[in-house]
N, C-alpha and C positions, 0 to 999 in steps of 0.2 A: 141681164139684170133680174135679180132674185125678186120674183113676184110676190111671194112672202113676205120679204125684207120690208118692200117698198109698200106694201100696204099695211105694214106696221105702223110708217110713218104717218099717216092718214089723219089720225086723232091729233098729231104732236102740230099744226101747224098756226102760226100766227092768224093769217086769214089764208084765204084759198086763192088758188090756183095765180099767180101770176110771174114768177122769175126762179129759177134755179141757176147754181153755180158753185165753183168752186177756185178758191185761189190756190193753183196747186201749181208752182214753180217745179217742171221735174227734171232739173237738170242736176243728175245724181254728181257730175265732177263739183259742182258747188251750190252750198245754199242758198236758196235765193228769197229773195226779200218778201215779206208777207203784209207790209205795212209801209209805213211812212217814217224812214230816220231808223236807228240803230238803238236809241238808247233807252235804258230800263229805267225806271222810276218806283221807289217804295213806298207802297202807300199804305203800311202797316201804322204811321201814327195816326192818319186821321180815318182810318175805316175799320179798326177794332169796335166790332159791336159788344154791347155791355153783355158778361156773363155771370149768370144767376150765382149765389155762394155755393150752392151745394151740386153744381154742376160737376160731373165726372170727366176728368182727364185721360184720353186714349193711350195706345201707347206710345205717342211723340208729344213733346212739349208745344211743338208747332208744324204747321204746314205752311210752306211757301208755294202760293201759287200766283201763274203770271198769264196777263191777257192782253188784249188790245184795246184802247180807247176807239173803237170799232162798233156802229150798229151790227155788224154778224158775230160781236161778240156778246150779244144782249145777257145770255146767261150769267157770266160772269157778271157784267157791269151793275145788274140787279141784284144778282145773288150776292156781291158782295157789299154794294152801298146799301142795302135793305136787310143786311146782316141775314139775310135766308142760309147761309153758308154757314157763319159762324155759329148758329143755333144748334145746329147737327152736331158740329164740332164738342160742345160743351166746354169744358175748361181747357182743351188744347186749342191755340191762338191759329187764327188764320193771318197768314202775312201776306200782303196781294202786293204783287210786282207789276208794272205797267210796262208794255214793251211797245217799241213800234215799229218792227220788224221780225219775220221768222229767225232769220239767223243768230240774234241776239238772244232770244229766248232759248234756242237749243245750245247754243252756249252753255248758259246760266244751266240748263238741265245738265249738262254734260259734266259742268264744272263743278256741281254740285250745291249749286247754290240756287236752286229751283226743285221743287218737289213734283209741282203739276203745273199744265199750262194747257191754256185755250190757245188755238195755231190752227193754220190751213193744212189741208192734208199734203202739201208740197214738202215743207220742210220737215213733217214727219217721214212721209218716205225717202227723203233725201238724208236724215240724219240716221233711221234706220236701215239703211241701205251702205254708208258708209262705213258704220257699227258693224256691218254685218251680223246685225240682230241682237245686239247685245245692250243698247242703251234706253231705249222706248218702248211703251206700248200704249197703243191706242184702246182707251178704256171705254168712249163715249163719243156720242155726236153731239152737236151743239145748235148747228145752224145748217140749212141750204137756202141757195137763193140769192137773189138779188144782182143779178148780172144783164146786161144788158147793152144791145148795138144801138148807139144814137148817132145820128147823123145830120148835117146840113139840109134841110128839107130843098135850100135852093139849089143845092148839089147833086143831091142824092134823093129819086122820089122811090125805086123799087131796088129790091136784090139785086140785077143783074147791072145795075148803076154804080156798083161797087168796082167794078172792072177800073183800071186806071186811076184810082183813088187812093188818097193817103188815109189810112186808117189806123189807130193809135190801139196798141196794148199795153198793161203795166210793166212787163220786163220780158224779153226774150225767155222761152219756156214755161212763163206763168201759166197757168190755167188756162186763163183767157185767152193766151199768145196760143196755146193749144189749141183750144177751139176755134178758134178762129182760121188757125191752119188747117185743122181737118176738114172745119166749113168749106173754104174754099179748094179743099183738094176735091172733095166732095161734088163741088160744080165744077170739075173738070179744069179746072185753072192752075196756074203753076206760080210757086213760089219759094222762092231760095228761102230756108230754115233760120241759117245762117245770118244774111245779110237782110230777110225779110225782104228783099227787093224781085219783083215781077208783077204777074196780070196785076194782083193789088200789093200798092206798097205799104206793109206791114210795118209801122213805126213804133218803137217799143220806146215810150216816155212814162217817168212815173206820175201816178194817178195826183200829186199834189200841184202838177204844173199842167195837166190836159187841160182844164178848164180855160186857161188862159191860151195854150195852142189852139184851142178850139175856138176863142173868142177872136185871136187875131188872124184865125183862118190858114195857119199854118199844116193843119189838118182837116179832113175833111169827116170826120165821125171818128168813133171810138167803140171797141170792144171792152166795157168795163164793168166792174163790182159797184154795188154801193156805199156810200152815198154820191160815189164821182156822178154815176150815169143822171141821176136826177139836178145833180147842178148844171151838166150839161142841156138839160131840158129846160131848167131856167134859163139860159143863156140863149133859147130859143131852138134849142136840137130839139129832133124828134125820135121818139123810141121807131126802128124799124124791126128789131128782132128782140124778142125774148129768148134767152139762150135755153129758158125751159123748154121750148118747143122742140128742141135738137133729141131730148128723152123721153122715152116710152113712157112715163111715168111722171113724168115733168118735175122732178127730183132729184138734184144729186148734190154732193157733199161740198159745204164752203168752210165750215168749222168744227174741227175735232177736240176731244180732251185726250192729252197721254199724260203718261206718267213716267218716271225712272224707274225702270227696272228694280234696281237696287233698294229704292222707298217702299213700291210694293211687295217685294219679299219683305222686309222691315216690319211696315207698317198698314197692313191690309185692312186694319179695323178704321185706319183714318181715310184711306180712299174711300172707303166704303162711307164713312160719312160724308165726304163731299160729296160723292154722287147721290146720296139720299138728298143732299141740300140743293144738287142742279137739278134732280128730277124735280122738286118741290119747288124750283124756283120756273122750271121750263112749265109746270102744272100752271102755275098763277099768271105765267106770261102770255099762254093760251086761252086762258080764263078771261083775263082781262088784258085786251091789247091796245087800249086807248091809253090806261094808267099805265100799262108797261110802257108803251112809247114816251110817256111823259117821264119816267122813273131813268128811262135808258140816259134820254136826253138831260137830263140831272145831272147823272151821274158824268156824262160828257164833257159838260159843264164844270163841274167839279175839278176833272181831272187836265181840261185843258184850257178852263177858262173862257170857254164860248161855246154856245150851245148853237145845235144846228136850226137856221131858219125851218119856220112851218112848210114854205114853198120845194125846201128839199128833205126835208121827213115826214110829211105827210104822204108824199107817193113812195119814199124808200123803204118804209118801216113796212108795209104789207106786202112787199116782195121778197121779203126773209121770213123764211118758216124756219121757226124753231122746236128741234126736234130733240130726242134723246138716241135715235138709230144713227150711228154713223155712215151707212147709207153705202156698205162696204163692198157692195157689186159695183157701185157707181166711180168710186175712187179706181178698181181693177179697167173699165172701159177708160178712165182719165188716162190711165199709166199708157194704157194700148195705144191712144191717140198719139201720145208723146214718141212713143217708138215706132209709130208709123209715121211719122212725120220727121224722123232720123234724129232726133233731139236727144234721145236717150237710148241705152241698151235694154233689154229685156229687164226688170228688175224681179229680185225673188222677195216675195212682199209675204212669203209663207211666216206666220207667228207675229204679225205685226199687230194684231188682233188679239187683246183679252179681254172677253166682254162678261164675263163668270159673274166678277162684283155688280156691275149694271144690269145683269138678269134677274140677281137677285133682289136688289131693289126695286125693280121695275114690278117683279111677282108681287113684292110685299104692297105696292103701292096700287095695285090692281091696272099696272097699265101695260100692255103687250110687250114678252122678249121681242130682242132683236137678232141678226143674223151677221155673221162675221165674213159669210159667203167664201166659207173655206180656207181665209186667209186668219183662223185664229191660233192661239195656243193648242199643241195637241195635250 
C-alpha cells in the first residue's frame, strides 16, 4: 500500500479510526451485486436544484448520475439532496438515478443511459475487465470503511471461537467474502471458496435478510458492511473485529466514482464540474459530521420512505470515512486476495483510473492530490 496515497486521505475522514472496508464482489465471470435488489429509480423530478438565470451551460445539456440509497454513498446522497453538485453544473441539468445493485448501474452505464456513477470497486473491476478496459474509468474515491465482524456473544467470545461456526457474508466473491476467506486462510484454517464449507462455514446471505438470520440463530455471526453491522449489534450482537485492523493504514476503498469513457472524452468540463461538486460536498461532510449524518438520513428517508433508527445510524456513521482518494493501492490488495482465494484469475487493471481531473480540482481546492497506484491512464 502506498504510504503517500494513504497519508493523503487522513484529512478526509468523517471521524477518526473505526472501520474500513470495501464492497468488492470480484467474480470476473459475472457482475456481483453491490446493494439490495436491482431496480433503478429516476430521481430527477424532485431532486433538481434551482439554477440561476445567468448560469452557464456546459458542453452537455444534462448529466445522468447514479448512486445507491446507502450510507456509503453519502457524498451523492448529500451532494444531490443539498444541491451542491448541481450548483457547480450551472445550467447543465443534473439527472440523478438511484440503483440498488452494482450490475444494474453498470448495465445503465454500458447502455448509455448513465454517465457517472457512485459504485463499489468490484463492479468497477468486473465491468472494466469484461470490456477489456473500454467502458469506464474510476475518476475519484468517495468512501472508505464501515465493515465489521459481528457475532453472537453467547456462542463466540474470541476469534478462535469462529472455528466450526456459521458466519455470513453478503455474497460469494464479494469484498467482505474475500476478506473473510483471506482472514481464515491466514489463521491456517481451510474453507472451500465455492461452497463455503470448511473449518468455518461461510454462509452467503443477502444483507437484507442477514438480521433475521442472525435473530433466528441460523447464523452465528456476519462479516458485513454498515448499516447491517449496526443492525446486528442492535439485536444483541457484539463487534468482534473491525476490518480496519487488517489494513496497515486502517483504510480501504468501499465506494468509487466511475464515468463512461465516452462521456469523459466528449464532456470533460461536465465531469470536472461534478468532481468539483463532490469535493466540496466531502469538505462540508468532514467539517460538519453531525449535520451531514442528519442530511444523509433525510436523503435516505426521501428515497426509501424510512430513515435509519438512531441506534443504527449513530454507530454506523462514524465508521465510514468520506474521502476523495480512491485508495487505489487497497483495490490492488483486495484483487490479490481474491486471486489467492482462487475466486478469480489475475485481472489486468492497467488504465482503470483516470485521476487527472480530480487532481486538478483538488489542487484548486487546496486539497492534497491522490495516487492511482500505477493503475492510471498512461
